[in-house]
C-alpha positions, 0 to 999 in steps of 0.5 A: 025299928026306926029307920036311920037316914045316913049321909051319902058319905057314911061309908067313906074313908080317908081325907074326903070322909074327914072333910065331909064329917067336919062340914057336917059338924059345922052345918047346924044352922046352915046348909052343907053347901053354905059351910063349904062356900064359907070355907072356900071364901076364907081360905081363898082370902087367906091365900091372896091377901099376903100377895096383894099390894097394900092398900084398899084391895088388900083391905077389902080382902081382909074384911071379906076374910073376917066377915066369914070367919067371925060368922060362926064361933067354930070356924076360927078353929075348924077352917084351918083343920079343913085346909089341912085336910085338903092339902092331905087330900090333894096329895092323895087325889089331886082333884080333891075339892071337885068331888067334894063340891058334888057331895055338898050340892055345890054344882050349878045344875042350871049352868050345866056344870059338872066336873070332869073325872080325874081319870079322864083328866089324866088321859087328856093331859097325856094325849095333849102334852106329849113328851116331845112337844113339852121338851121342845117348848121348854128347851126353846123358851124356858117354859111351856104355856097351858090354857084352861078356858073352863077350869072348874075345880082345877082338875084339867090344870092339875092333871096337866101340871102332874103330866109335866112333872112326870116328864121330868120338869117343874110345874113351878118354874117350867110351866105357865098355866092360865085358867078361867072360869065364870064361876067364882066358887070354881075360881076359888077351888082351882086357885086353892088346889093349884096353890097347894100343889105348887103350880105356877098359874094365873087363875082368872075370873073371866068369860072365855067366850066374851073375853070379859075378865073381872079378876086375876089371881096369881098362885104364890108359885108365880114369885118363884117363876118370875125370879127364875125367868125375868125378862123371858116372862116380861116378854111373854106378858107384853106379847104372848106371841113372843113365846114363839119367838127366840128367847130373849137374853139371859133374865135380869133380877127381879125388883126387890118388891114384886107386884104379882097383879100388875096394872091389869089386876 
């Protein structure tokens, strides 16, 4: 009797299994890794395009999206399904895309890349974000800041946001997360997951050690955050040291047209 080779996820169930089976269906003329990266690129471009001011930058993003989505006749119908599965998966397990990346061999072994398990991320968030510190920071400044120097798929940032939520605060309006990574696939995974969870974050394609930065991508929740905080946010952006100072007077209404990216984008 011939031996039938099964995929590693053959016995899996739930959104992860649905996601991987759909990736497998699309991986006919290309690798699972390539299909996964195409999905990340298309979804990432779809999210950031409406938040980008009209002009060359937005045109370039839309051209990137069209290049990917038109490269396979199944992509236009099945990529939206992958995104829906991702949203459902994040509701079940907050770091959904990290384990998926491992399954499709997307991690860069040459860079020693690995993603912290969700259980470890949760314990870390609970240790660092104790209730008293979070409460004092939010009462004084209106929000708490979180720095993630190597965001990976976004697991630690997601765990921090969930910890803040569990303490009775809103990570969309009472937390400001700055997440950095040198890997663009990681930036896309983190951006998608933080956006789908309604977390306010600047996801930066950057090198934390050398301070080089090549791109900054605010999640859609930054619109809500900016409307909520007004001058407090502007003071923090102008000089993060202001976060430690007494809060500025009551926030002023935002301008009608909000530019999420600012001059440094």
